[in-house]
PABADO-384341 format. One line per field, with one value per residue (C-alpha): x, y, z. Coordinates in Angstrom, 2 decimals. Last residue first. Example, Ala and Ser with C-alpha at 12.3 -4.5 7.8 and 13.67 -1.06 7.14 Angstrom:
BEGIN
X <- (13.67, 12.30)
Y <- (-1.06, -4.50)
Z <- (7.14, 7.80)
***
This chain:
BEGIN
X <- (-30.76, -27.56, -27.77, -27.21, -25.59, -27.38, -25.70, -27.45, -26.91, -25.91, -25.86, -23.46, -24.47, -22.97, -24.52, -24.64, -27.26, -31.05, -30.92, -28.45, -26.46, -22.83, -21.77, -20.58, -21.05, -21.51, -21.95, -23.59, -23.54, -23.01, -21.69, -20.15, -18.66, -17.75, -15.82, -18.75, -17.61, -16.37, -17.15, -16.11, -16.88, -19.83, -20.05, -18.13, -14.70, -16.13, -19.81, -21.03, -24.42, -25.62, -29.42, -29.95, -27.47, -26.72, -26.54, -24.93, -23.29, -21.55, -18.23, -16.66, -12.88, -12.59, -10.26, -10.62, -14.43, -15.43, -18.19, -19.88, -21.27, -22.42, -23.03, -21.47, -18.06, -17.75, -17.41, -15.48, -15.43, -12.86, -13.94, -12.28, -15.38, -13.27, -13.44, -10.48, -11.10, -11.51, -12.96, -13.32, -13.64, -14.31, -16.47, -15.38, -14.54, -12.10, -11.65, -8.68, -6.07, -2.67, 0.54, 3.75, 6.26, 9.69, 12.12, 15.86, 16.37, 18.20, 19.62, 17.20, 17.93, 19.66, 18.90, 17.91, 19.26, 17.27, 19.27, 20.61, 18.59, 20.41, 20.47, 23.47, 21.36, 19.21, 22.25, 23.55, 20.17, 20.05, 23.61, 22.67, 19.50, 21.38, 24.05, 21.36, 19.54, 22.80, 23.63, 20.10, 20.50, 18.51)
Y <- (1.23, 3.12, 6.25, 8.15, 5.72, 2.80, 0.74, -2.07, -2.17, -5.14, -4.81, -6.21, -5.73, -4.65, -4.23, -1.56, -2.17, -2.60, -2.39, 0.36, 0.28, -0.27, -0.67, -3.06, -2.23, -4.27, -2.64, -4.69, -3.65, -7.10, -6.05, -3.04, -4.84, -8.52, -8.72, -7.00, -3.70, -3.56, -1.21, -0.83, 0.59, 2.96, 3.93, 2.87, 4.11, 6.22, 6.71, 6.56, 4.84, 4.19, 3.97, 6.48, 5.17, 8.14, 7.30, 8.18, 11.53, 12.47, 14.29, 16.06, 16.09, 16.52, 13.71, 11.59, 11.54, 10.87, 8.50, 8.88, 6.77, 8.63, 6.81, 8.89, 7.23, 8.53, 6.19, 6.93, 5.35, 6.68, 6.30, 4.20, 1.96, -0.88, 1.10, 2.66, 2.45, 4.72, 3.73, 5.85, 9.47, 11.40, 14.25, 14.82, 18.41, 17.57, 16.20, 15.55, 17.57, 17.30, 15.59, 15.36, 12.61, 13.24, 10.39, 10.88, 12.42, 9.43, 7.14, 4.62, 1.08, -0.93, -4.53, -5.03, -8.58, -10.62, -11.95, -15.48, -17.82, -19.50, -23.24, -23.50, -23.08, -26.05, -28.27, -27.45, -28.32, -31.62, -32.53, -31.81, -33.93, -36.84, -36.70, -36.59, -39.60, -41.58, -40.86, -41.78, -45.15, -46.34)
Z <- (-19.17, -19.93, -22.05, -25.31, -27.75, -26.08, -23.39, -21.55, -17.80, -15.67, -11.89, -9.29, -5.69, -2.42, 1.02, 3.70, 6.33, 6.39, 2.62, 1.86, -1.38, -2.31, -5.93, -8.62, -12.28, -15.45, -18.86, -21.59, -25.24, -26.80, -30.22, -28.43, -26.43, -26.90, -23.61, -21.82, -20.30, -16.73, -13.86, -10.26, -6.83, -7.16, -3.51, -0.45, 0.60, 3.39, 2.59, -0.99, -0.93, -4.49, -4.75, -7.58, -10.16, -12.40, -16.09, -19.40, -18.64, -21.88, -21.48, -24.48, -24.17, -27.95, -29.04, -25.89, -26.16, -22.57, -21.49, -18.13, -15.27, -12.16, -8.86, -6.06, -6.48, -10.00, -12.93, -16.11, -19.57, -22.04, -25.65, -28.34, -28.76, -27.33, -24.10, -22.33, -18.63, -15.63, -12.29, -9.17, -10.22, -7.01, -8.37, -11.97, -12.89, -15.66, -19.15, -21.47, -19.59, -21.22, -20.24, -22.19, -21.56, -23.00, -23.52, -24.03, -20.59, -19.16, -21.86, -23.29, -22.30, -24.99, -24.21, -20.59, -20.75, -18.29, -15.39, -15.88, -13.76, -10.96, -10.50, -8.15, -5.00, -5.99, -6.54, -3.06, -1.56, -3.46, -2.37, 1.25, 1.01, -0.61, 2.14, 4.86, 3.36, 3.12, 6.79, 7.86, 6.22, 3.21)
***
């Protein structure tokens, strides 16, 4: 194949690629401005640097605080239950209790996994598994 033929094929390919445009998605019937009202309400307050918040399959809100506290909030009543405070969390700068996830089969498998910073001759991170009971994490 000659260079001229290769260049012609390349140019035709590039032109073909630029002609393959996707049709923009149809937005349907967007709601007119002002037709939706969002109302906010305080569920719970007075957390100290809440870091992770998730809706559990138990229909409670799970909250971690950077300093090491793990709580459950009843969204209907706002009642906060402190489940556990991790004693060796180091919360300097952006460090502390960094994240939490519930086992995919929670509450049948009542495991709660958290990642946090601790000091062991320098700042390090670890992932720990706790087992949830209705009143605490062990």
